N, C-alpha and C positions, 0 to 999 in steps of 0.2 A: 463739615461744609466749609468752603472758603469764605472767610469774612473780610470786612473792610481792611482790617489790619494786615491780613494776608496779602490782599491785593496791593496794599501800600508797599510791603516789602518786595513782592514780586516785581512791581514796576520799578522800584529803585534798583533791584538786582539787574534786571534786563537792561534798564536804561544805562546804568554804569558799565555793564558788560559791553554793550554795543558802542558806547562812547569810547571806552578804552581800546576796543578793537579798531575803530576808525582812526584814532590818533596814532596808535602803534603801527598799523598797516600803512598809514600815510608816510610815517618816518621810514619804514622798511622800503617802500617804493622809491623814495628819494635816494636812499643809499644804493638801491639796486640800479637805478638809472645812472648814478655816478659811476658805479662799477662797470656797467655794460655799455656806457655811452660810446666808447671807441669802437666796440664791436658793432653796434648799430650803424655807426657812420661808415666804417670800413667795408661792411658787408651790404650796405645800401638797403637796410631794412625799411620797408614802407611804414609811415607813421600810423596808418590804419591797422596794419598787422601788429605793430608794437602795442597799440592800445587794446584792440579787440582780441587778437589771438594770444598775446602774451600776458599783459597785465590784467586783463579781465579774468584770466584763468590763474594768474599768479595769486590774486587775492584770496579766493576760496581755499586754495591749497595750503598756503602758509597761515591763514587765519584759523583754519581747522587744526593745523599742526600745533599751534600755540594757544588753542582755545582754553585749555586747562590753566595756563598761566594767566590768561585774561580773566577767567573766572576767579582765581585766587586773589588777584590784585583787586578786582571789583568788590568782592566780598569784604576784604580787609578795609577798603576805602570807605564804602558807604556804611558798613557796620560800625567802624570807628567814629564816623561822623554822628551816627545815631547815639552812640555811647557818650560822646562828648557833649551832646545836646540834652543828655539825661532822658532821652526817649525810651531807652531800654529799661532804665530804672523805673520809669512810669509804667511800662508794660508789666514788669514783674510785680510792682506794687498793686496793679489791677488784677492780680491773680493768675497771670499767664506764666506757666512754668517754662523752664529752659527747653524741655522736650517739645512743648507746644509752640514755642518761639521758633524752633528749627523747621517746622512743617513747611512754611512757604519757601524756605531756602532749598529744601529737598525737592519740592515741586518744580522749582525753577531749574535746579540742577538736572532733574530728570528730563525736562524739556530740551535743555542744551545738549545733554548726553545723547538722547535719541536722535536729534537732528544731526549731531556729529557722526553717530554711527551710520545713518543713512547716507550722509555725504561721503564719508571715507570708504564705505563698502561699495557704493554704486555710482554716485554722482561725480565725485572728484576724479576717479580714474578716466572718465570720459573727457573731462576738461583737461586732464593731464596730457591726453593724446595731442591736443592742439598746442598746449604750452611747450611740450617737449619736442614736437616737430618744428616749432618755431626756433627753439634753441639749437636743434641740430642744423638748421638751415642758416641761421644768422649769428649764432654765438659760439657754439662748440667747434672744435677742430674736427675735420672729417674722421669718421670712425674707421679704425683699423683693427683687425683681429691679429693679435700678436701670439696667439696660442701656438704651441708646437707639440707634435705627437698627440694629436687629438683622438681620444677614444670615446665612443658613444654606444651605449646599449639602447638601440632604438625600439626593439621588441624583445620579449623573452627569447633567448637563444639566437638573437641577431645582433651582431656587433659591426660598427663602422669605424674605420681608422683612416686618418689622413695625417700626413707629416706636417702640412701647413695649409693655410687657406688665405686666398686673396679676395677681399671683399669687393674690390673695384671690378674685377672680371668674373667674380663668382666661380673661381677655379680652385679645386682641391688637388694637392700634389701628393703622389704616392698614396693613391686612394685604394682602399680594400674593403671587402664585405665578407664577414664570416658567419656561417650558420651552424648551430649546434642542435642536436636532438638527443635528449636524455644524457646530456653532458659530453657527447661525442661530436667532434667536428664532422659535418657531412658535406660541406662545400665551402670553397674559398675562392673569391674573385679578387685579383690584384690588377692594378693598372698604373700607368705612368702618371696620369692625371685625369680629373673628371671636371666637367663643366655643367653648371645648372642650366637647364632649359626652362625658362620662365613661361614659355607658351604652353608646353605639355606638362609642366611641373614634374619633370624627371631629370635624372642625372645622365649625361652622356659620358661614358668612360672610353678612354683612348688607349690603344695598345694593351688590351686586356688579356688576361690569362685566367682560365677557370679550372679548378680541380673539383670534380664531382666524386664523392666518396660513398655514395649511397649504396651502390651495388657491390657485388663481390670483386669486381674489377674497377680500379680507379680510372675515371675518364677525364680527358683533358680537352679543353676548347680554347681557342684564341682567335683574335681578330683585331681589326684596326679601330673599330668603334662599336658601341653597343648602348642602347637605351636601357636604363634600369631604374627601379624604384626601391627605396630603402627606408621609407618613413622618416627621412631627415630632409628638411627643406633649407634652402639658402637663407631664409629669414632667421632660422635658428642660429646662424653664424654671425648675424649682424646685431646682436642684442647688446646694448649697454647695460650697466648695472641698474640704471634708472628705468629700464624697459618695463619692469614689473609694476611700476607706478601707474601704467596705463591700463592695468587689468582690474576689473571688478572682482569681488570675492569669489564668484563662481569660476571665472576665467583663471584666477590665481590658483585655486585649488586644483583645477585640471592641469595647469602648467606644472605645479609642484609634483603631481603624480607622474607626469611625463618625464620630468627631470630626474625623479627617483629611478624610473625605469631605465633611463639613459645612463645612470651612474655618474652624473655630473657632480663637481665638487663645490657647488654654490648652494646646496640645499639649506645650510644654516642661515644664509642671508635671506632666502625665500621664506623660511619659517619665521624668522624675526619680523619680516614685513607683514606676514599674515597675523601673527599674534599682536603686533603693535596696533593693528587696525581695531582690535577689540579692547586692548588694555588702555590706550590713551583716552578714549571717551569715558571709560569707567573711572578714571582718575578724577573726573569732574566731581563725583560724590565725595571722594576722600578730601580733596582740596577745599571744597565748599565747607564741609564740616570743620576742617582744621582752621579755615579762615574765621569762621564764627567763634570758635573756641578761643582764638587768639585775640579777638578784637571786641568781644561783646561787653567788656568792662571798661569803665573809664579809668585812665591811668595817666601818669605824668608823661608828657611828650605827645600824648594823644595819637592823632592820625599819622603823623610823620614817622614816629617810631614803629607803628604797626606796618606801615607800607615798606619801610626799610627791612624789617624782619621778614615780611611776606615775600618781598623780592629776593632776598637771600635764600629763603626756603625754595622758591620757584627754581632758581638757578641750580640749587643743590639737587633738586628733583630731576631736572634736565640732564645734569652732569651724570647722575646715577644711571639714567637710561643709556647714555653714551658709553659709560664704562662697562655696564653689564653686557651690552650687545657686543662690545669689543672683545670681552672675555669669551663670549660664545664663538665668535668667528675665529679667534686666534688660539684659544685654549680648549675648544670643544665642549663648553658648558651646555647644559640643556637649554635650548632656545626658549621654551615655554617658561621655565623658571627664571631665566635671566631677564626676560621681558617684563614679567610680573613682579620681579623682586622689588623695584622701586615702590610699586603700589602696596606690596606687602609690608615693607618697612615703614612707609608713611602711614599706613593703616594702623600699625602698632603705636606709632607716635601719636596719631590722632585719637586713639583709644584713651591714652593717658591724659591727653589734653581735655578730652570730653569728660572723663572722671573728675578732673580738677575743676572744670567749669560748672559741673552740677553740684559741687560741694557748697 
């Protein structure tokens, strides 16, 4: 059962966590305003949109992204204060073991982690739609697709090719569609260019030529224009790298399956995004335990030393995430292993700190 002492620690944990989040996010907003002020002015962004559309959705996104860091710093801070005031010594003298002392910390970490999972899997993607749409309108340069010689497998046995794509007019140049059955080419349509018809959700191909190889005799068809569907939409050619941040976990899984089918070359980035949504909230448990192990004993320098050490470890953890994901993108490392590697290494460090703390 949760006792008064547990409630005392839980309230301190949550209170310090929320306070640190408010302070750090306030600083982050100030720096972000300073960075984007010229964009807001030059693009005439309305004040209402800046506050409600951008910063109201900016806060949950970045607060959740760095929630593990807030947790670690919070645990270090208030546990060090308790140790400096000899509260922890009094608890141990009253018969409370280190294992029992950890229970309210783990309860609070569970609450924060579960909330973080719900936010990152379902809630934040919806708020990101508003935030990123605002950035596209008032902050970012207009999106251009600079890909050349674009190949897409849109369905098993169906391949789309275009030499280049113009996002302003939604035109594809040197557009072709190939269909295969049992590994053999059965038809191929080529055209000078194709235009996306947003009303009928189809492509209109111009100056087309079709080879039909299904029968014993090859057939040819040609014409000035033709409506065709190929399971590829204009929206698929307008995606920035941040587009996946708008997807909840169900939409992301479907999108990954579709991109695998199309044979696109950004699968590693998508898998990293998916695994990070599970790995980052889980780090709350590791960093909570590590924070308690580092700061539960009274030492010279007290709170200041513990906060400095904790901050250094936090930045090391974040740096490891960046390095491991970069290795995946550039060197082909396993995305699942690279995303979870920081958690694994810090869990090992945490194990030794835990053993030392229980001695």
